[in-house]
Each structure stands twice: as C-alpha cells, then as structure tokens.
mmCIF file of the C-alpha atoms, coordinates in Angstrom:
data_MODEL
# 
_entry.id   MODEL 
# 
loop_
_atom_site.group_PDB 
_atom_site.id 
_atom_site.type_symbol 
_atom_site.label_atom_id 
_atom_site.label_alt_id 
_atom_site.label_comp_id 
_atom_site.label_asym_id 
_atom_site.label_entity_id 
_atom_site.label_seq_id 
_atom_site.pdbx_PDB_ins_code 
_atom_site.Cartn_x 
_atom_site.Cartn_y 
_atom_site.Cartn_z 
_atom_site.occupancy 
_atom_site.B_iso_or_equiv 
_atom_site.pdbx_formal_charge 
_atom_site.auth_seq_id 
_atom_site.auth_comp_id 
_atom_site.auth_asym_id 
_atom_site.auth_atom_id 
_atom_site.pdbx_PDB_model_num 
ATOM 1   C CA . MET A 1 1   ? -107.062 -18.257 10.056 1.00 0.00 ? 1   MET A CA 1 
ATOM 2   C CA . ARG A 1 2   ? -107.603 -14.875 11.675 1.00 0.00 ? 2   ARG A CA 1 
ATOM 3   C CA . GLU A 1 3   ? -108.578 -16.549 14.930 1.00 0.00 ? 3   GLU A CA 1 
ATOM 4   C CA . THR A 1 4   ? -105.201 -18.300 15.082 1.00 0.00 ? 4   THR A CA 1 
ATOM 5   C CA . LYS A 1 5   ? -103.396 -14.965 14.672 1.00 0.00 ? 5   LYS A CA 1 
ATOM 6   C CA . VAL A 1 6   ? -105.319 -13.502 17.600 1.00 0.00 ? 6   VAL A CA 1 
ATOM 7   C CA . ARG A 1 7   ? -104.391 -16.436 19.772 1.00 0.00 ? 7   ARG A CA 1 
ATOM 8   C CA . ARG A 1 8   ? -100.716 -16.112 18.883 1.00 0.00 ? 8   ARG A CA 1 
ATOM 9   C CA . THR A 1 9   ? -100.752 -12.399 19.609 1.00 0.00 ? 9   THR A CA 1 
ATOM 10  C CA . GLY A 1 10  ? -102.471 -13.093 22.920 1.00 0.00 ? 10  GLY A CA 1 
ATOM 11  C CA . GLY A 1 11  ? -99.802  -15.659 23.732 1.00 0.00 ? 11  GLY A CA 1 
ATOM 12  C CA . VAL A 1 12  ? -97.043  -13.188 22.911 1.00 0.00 ? 12  VAL A CA 1 
ATOM 13  C CA . VAL A 1 13  ? -98.666  -10.515 25.076 1.00 0.00 ? 13  VAL A CA 1 
ATOM 14  C CA . PHE A 1 14  ? -99.059  -13.023 27.912 1.00 0.00 ? 14  PHE A CA 1 
ATOM 15  C CA . GLY A 1 15  ? -95.431  -14.104 27.539 1.00 0.00 ? 15  GLY A CA 1 
ATOM 16  C CA . VAL A 1 16  ? -94.129  -10.543 27.511 1.00 0.00 ? 16  VAL A CA 1 
ATOM 17  C CA . SER A 1 17  ? -96.319  -9.653  30.502 1.00 0.00 ? 17  SER A CA 1 
ATOM 18  C CA . THR A 1 18  ? -94.983  -12.659 32.373 1.00 0.00 ? 18  THR A CA 1 
ATOM 19  C CA . LEU A 1 19  ? -91.385  -11.662 31.616 1.00 0.00 ? 19  LEU A CA 1 
ATOM 20  C CA . ILE A 1 20  ? -92.007  -8.110  32.801 1.00 0.00 ? 20  ILE A CA 1 
ATOM 21  C CA . LEU A 1 21  ? -93.602  -9.336  36.022 1.00 0.00 ? 21  LEU A CA 1 
ATOM 22  C CA . LEU A 1 22  ? -90.749  -11.775 36.632 1.00 0.00 ? 22  LEU A CA 1 
ATOM 23  C CA . SER A 1 23  ? -88.190  -9.018  36.002 1.00 0.00 ? 23  SER A CA 1 
ATOM 24  C CA . MET A 1 24  ? -89.940  -6.731  38.467 1.00 0.00 ? 24  MET A CA 1 
ATOM 25  C CA . LEU A 1 25  ? -89.975  -9.446  41.136 1.00 0.00 ? 25  LEU A CA 1 
ATOM 26  C CA . LEU A 1 26  ? -86.278  -10.150 40.622 1.00 0.00 ? 26  LEU A CA 1 
ATOM 27  C CA . MET A 1 27  ? -85.456  -6.431  40.808 1.00 0.00 ? 27  MET A CA 1 
ATOM 28  C CA . ASN A 1 28  ? -87.464  -6.148  44.020 1.00 0.00 ? 28  ASN A CA 1 
ATOM 29  C CA . ASN A 1 29  ? -85.484  -9.014  45.554 1.00 0.00 ? 29  ASN A CA 1 
ATOM 30  C CA . ALA A 1 30  ? -82.207  -7.362  44.529 1.00 0.00 ? 30  ALA A CA 1 
ATOM 31  C CA . ILE A 1 31  ? -83.307  -4.100  46.122 1.00 0.00 ? 31  ILE A CA 1 
ATOM 32  C CA . SER A 1 32  ? -84.396  -5.752  49.363 1.00 0.00 ? 32  SER A CA 1 
ATOM 33  C CA . ALA A 1 33  ? -81.035  -7.525  49.570 1.00 0.00 ? 33  ALA A CA 1 
ATOM 34  C CA . GLN A 1 34  ? -79.364  -4.141  49.928 1.00 0.00 ? 34  GLN A CA 1 
ATOM 35  C CA . GLY A 1 35  ? -79.185  -1.923  52.974 1.00 0.00 ? 35  GLY A CA 1 
ATOM 36  C CA . ASP A 1 36  ? -82.111  -1.063  55.172 1.00 0.00 ? 36  ASP A CA 1 
ATOM 37  C CA . ILE A 1 37  ? -82.271  2.699   55.834 1.00 0.00 ? 37  ILE A CA 1 
ATOM 38  C CA . LYS A 1 38  ? -84.213  2.355   59.093 1.00 0.00 ? 38  LYS A CA 1 
ATOM 39  C CA . ALA A 1 39  ? -81.816  -0.256  60.483 1.00 0.00 ? 39  ALA A CA 1 
ATOM 40  C CA . GLY A 1 40  ? -78.918  1.870   59.247 1.00 0.00 ? 40  GLY A CA 1 
ATOM 41  C CA . SER A 1 41  ? -80.169  4.899   61.186 1.00 0.00 ? 41  SER A CA 1 
ATOM 42  C CA . VAL A 1 42  ? -79.782  2.920   64.407 1.00 0.00 ? 42  VAL A CA 1 
ATOM 43  C CA . LYS A 1 43  ? -76.460  1.331   63.442 1.00 0.00 ? 43  LYS A CA 1 
ATOM 44  C CA . ALA A 1 44  ? -74.999  4.682   62.314 1.00 0.00 ? 44  ALA A CA 1 
ATOM 45  C CA . ARG A 1 45  ? -75.442  6.402   65.684 1.00 0.00 ? 45  ARG A CA 1 
ATOM 46  C CA . ALA A 1 46  ? -71.820  5.764   66.634 1.00 0.00 ? 46  ALA A CA 1 
ATOM 47  C CA . CYS A 1 47  ? -70.674  7.131   63.253 1.00 0.00 ? 47  CYS A CA 1 
ATOM 48  C CA . GLN A 1 48  ? -72.563  10.357  63.815 1.00 0.00 ? 48  GLN A CA 1 
ATOM 49  C CA . VAL A 1 49  ? -70.438  11.239  66.846 1.00 0.00 ? 49  VAL A CA 1 
ATOM 50  C CA . CYS A 1 50  ? -67.635  12.235  64.474 1.00 0.00 ? 50  CYS A CA 1 
ATOM 51  C CA . HIS A 1 51  ? -69.343  12.488  61.084 1.00 0.00 ? 51  HIS A CA 1 
ATOM 52  C CA . GLY A 1 52  ? -72.223  14.627  62.353 1.00 0.00 ? 52  GLY A CA 1 
ATOM 53  C CA . LYS A 1 53  ? -75.974  14.107  62.550 1.00 0.00 ? 53  LYS A CA 1 
ATOM 54  C CA . GLY A 1 54  ? -77.112  12.318  59.420 1.00 0.00 ? 54  GLY A CA 1 
ATOM 55  C CA . GLY A 1 55  ? -73.501  12.331  58.199 1.00 0.00 ? 55  GLY A CA 1 
ATOM 56  C CA . ARG A 1 56  ? -73.343  16.119  57.824 1.00 0.00 ? 56  ARG A CA 1 
ATOM 57  C CA . SER A 1 57  ? -69.965  16.773  59.420 1.00 0.00 ? 57  SER A CA 1 
ATOM 58  C CA . THR A 1 58  ? -69.073  20.359  60.275 1.00 0.00 ? 58  THR A CA 1 
ATOM 59  C CA . ASN A 1 59  ? -65.521  19.389  61.222 1.00 0.00 ? 59  ASN A CA 1 
ATOM 60  C CA . PRO A 1 60  ? -63.126  19.223  58.243 1.00 0.00 ? 60  PRO A CA 1 
ATOM 61  C CA . THR A 1 61  ? -61.278  16.356  59.944 1.00 0.00 ? 61  THR A CA 1 
ATOM 62  C CA . TYR A 1 62  ? -64.269  14.058  59.377 1.00 0.00 ? 62  TYR A CA 1 
ATOM 63  C CA . PRO A 1 63  ? -65.700  13.537  55.887 1.00 0.00 ? 63  PRO A CA 1 
ATOM 64  C CA . ILE A 1 64  ? -69.325  14.319  55.096 1.00 0.00 ? 64  ILE A CA 1 
ATOM 65  C CA . LEU A 1 65  ? -71.095  11.005  54.529 1.00 0.00 ? 65  LEU A CA 1 
ATOM 66  C CA . ALA A 1 66  ? -74.577  12.373  53.825 1.00 0.00 ? 66  ALA A CA 1 
ATOM 67  C CA . GLY A 1 67  ? -75.507  11.792  50.203 1.00 0.00 ? 67  GLY A CA 1 
ATOM 68  C CA . GLN A 1 68  ? -72.420  9.706   49.474 1.00 0.00 ? 68  GLN A CA 1 
ATOM 69  C CA . HIS A 1 69  ? -72.965  6.711   47.182 1.00 0.00 ? 69  HIS A CA 1 
ATOM 70  C CA . ALA A 1 70  ? -73.731  3.583   49.219 1.00 0.00 ? 70  ALA A CA 1 
ATOM 71  C CA . LYS A 1 71  ? -71.303  1.450   47.188 1.00 0.00 ? 71  LYS A CA 1 
ATOM 72  C CA . TYR A 1 72  ? -68.491  3.896   47.973 1.00 0.00 ? 72  TYR A CA 1 
ATOM 73  C CA . ILE A 1 73  ? -69.234  3.829   51.705 1.00 0.00 ? 73  ILE A CA 1 
ATOM 74  C CA . ILE A 1 74  ? -69.335  0.033   51.693 1.00 0.00 ? 74  ILE A CA 1 
ATOM 75  C CA . LYS A 1 75  ? -66.041  -0.124  49.775 1.00 0.00 ? 75  LYS A CA 1 
ATOM 76  C CA . GLN A 1 76  ? -64.341  2.161   52.295 1.00 0.00 ? 76  GLN A CA 1 
ATOM 77  C CA . LEU A 1 77  ? -65.756  0.315   55.318 1.00 0.00 ? 77  LEU A CA 1 
ATOM 78  C CA . LYS A 1 78  ? -64.499  -2.977  53.882 1.00 0.00 ? 78  LYS A CA 1 
ATOM 79  C CA . ALA A 1 79  ? -61.059  -1.441  53.325 1.00 0.00 ? 79  ALA A CA 1 
ATOM 80  C CA . PHE A 1 80  ? -60.963  -0.211  56.936 1.00 0.00 ? 80  PHE A CA 1 
ATOM 81  C CA . LYS A 1 81  ? -62.116  -3.607  58.230 1.00 0.00 ? 81  LYS A CA 1 
ATOM 82  C CA . ALA A 1 82  ? -59.479  -5.446  56.170 1.00 0.00 ? 82  ALA A CA 1 
ATOM 83  C CA . GLY A 1 83  ? -56.779  -3.004  57.295 1.00 0.00 ? 83  GLY A CA 1 
ATOM 84  C CA . VAL A 1 84  ? -56.090  -1.983  53.689 1.00 0.00 ? 84  VAL A CA 1 
ATOM 85  C CA . ARG A 1 85  ? -57.060  1.569   54.583 1.00 0.00 ? 85  ARG A CA 1 
ATOM 86  C CA . LYS A 1 86  ? -55.407  2.703   57.806 1.00 0.00 ? 86  LYS A CA 1 
ATOM 87  C CA . ASP A 1 87  ? -57.016  4.847   60.473 1.00 0.00 ? 87  ASP A CA 1 
ATOM 88  C CA . PRO A 1 88  ? -56.902  3.749   64.116 1.00 0.00 ? 88  PRO A CA 1 
ATOM 89  C CA . ILE A 1 89  ? -60.449  4.886   64.873 1.00 0.00 ? 89  ILE A CA 1 
ATOM 90  C CA . MET A 1 90  ? -62.076  3.681   61.655 1.00 0.00 ? 90  MET A CA 1 
ATOM 91  C CA . ASN A 1 91  ? -60.223  0.348   61.637 1.00 0.00 ? 91  ASN A CA 1 
ATOM 92  C CA . GLY A 1 92  ? -61.648  -0.354  65.084 1.00 0.00 ? 92  GLY A CA 1 
ATOM 93  C CA . MET A 1 93  ? -65.139  0.854   64.195 1.00 0.00 ? 93  MET A CA 1 
ATOM 94  C CA . ALA A 1 94  ? -65.311  -1.153  60.960 1.00 0.00 ? 94  ALA A CA 1 
ATOM 95  C CA . SER A 1 95  ? -63.875  -4.319  62.513 1.00 0.00 ? 95  SER A CA 1 
ATOM 96  C CA . THR A 1 96  ? -67.172  -4.997  64.305 1.00 0.00 ? 96  THR A CA 1 
ATOM 97  C CA . LEU A 1 97  ? -69.416  -4.475  61.265 1.00 0.00 ? 97  LEU A CA 1 
ATOM 98  C CA . SER A 1 98  ? -70.999  -7.329  59.340 1.00 0.00 ? 98  SER A CA 1 
ATOM 99  C CA . GLU A 1 99  ? -71.693  -7.095  55.604 1.00 0.00 ? 99  GLU A CA 1 
ATOM 100 C CA . GLN A 1 100 ? -75.345  -6.305  56.386 1.00 0.00 ? 100 GLN A CA 1 
ATOM 101 C CA . ASP A 1 101 ? -74.312  -3.631  58.908 1.00 0.00 ? 101 ASP A CA 1 
ATOM 102 C CA . MET A 1 102 ? -72.196  -1.963  56.231 1.00 0.00 ? 102 MET A CA 1 
ATOM 103 C CA . GLU A 1 103 ? -75.038  -2.056  53.717 1.00 0.00 ? 103 GLU A CA 1 
ATOM 104 C CA . ASP A 1 104 ? -77.512  -0.646  56.249 1.00 0.00 ? 104 ASP A CA 1 
ATOM 105 C CA . VAL A 1 105 ? -75.204  2.185   57.358 1.00 0.00 ? 105 VAL A CA 1 
ATOM 106 C CA . ALA A 1 106 ? -74.364  2.998   53.728 1.00 0.00 ? 106 ALA A CA 1 
ATOM 107 C CA . ALA A 1 107 ? -78.060  3.084   52.789 1.00 0.00 ? 107 ALA A CA 1 
ATOM 108 C CA . PHE A 1 108 ? -78.775  5.447   55.684 1.00 0.00 ? 108 PHE A CA 1 
ATOM 109 C CA . PHE A 1 109 ? -76.041  7.931   54.772 1.00 0.00 ? 109 PHE A CA 1 
ATOM 110 C CA . ALA A 1 110 ? -76.771  7.724   51.035 1.00 0.00 ? 110 ALA A CA 1 
ATOM 111 C CA . ASP A 1 111 ? -80.407  8.579   51.755 1.00 0.00 ? 111 ASP A CA 1 
ATOM 112 C CA . ASN A 1 112 ? -79.469  11.665  53.821 1.00 0.00 ? 112 ASN A CA 1 
ATOM 113 C CA . GLY A 1 113 ? -78.060  13.671  50.920 1.00 0.00 ? 113 GLY A CA 1 
# 
C-alpha cells in the first residue's frame, strides 16, 4: 500500500515538473517573439538623430525615449504609421517600419533607461 502512495507522489512530482518546464518554454518563446535589442540598436540610428544617442534627447522638442516602456513606443509608432497621430517627420519615419522593426526599436530604447 505504501509503495503505491510513493508512485502516485512521484507521478504528481513528474507532472508538476513537466508543467513547469512547459511553462518556461512557452514563456521563452513569448519573450523571443518580442523585440531584439541588438537589431533595434541598428534600426534606431535614424531615430537618434533627433531623440539623442540611446534616446536621451537634450532638446525639449524631441521626447526622451530611453527607458520608455516598449509597449508605449510601439503604440505610438503604430499611431504615427496609421496617421492617427500627426507629425510630418514621425509619420514619414514610421511609415517604413514593419511590426518587427517597431518591436526591435522599442526594445532598444526600453533597455537604455
């Protein structure tokens, strides 16, 4: 009887361990689907002309992007691209960006805070 209990406990531990491992793998895939900081550093070079190196603008005309939440940056870039948010420079800049470009640029600036 005791032996059966041990087997059941072992099965529960194995099952829980499997669920944890599966969860970690799924989380890793979700993370990798987001922006790539290294790729973003290359793609954000044009942004840094106005927004400053690493997104640390010293000109009050241009917002500081360094340390900004990636989701916020992506939301704003999408609004510029769609023309919902109006700015002649930013509408043109965002119009050429793909979804992945936006995620990469956002990851780069978010990481520079």
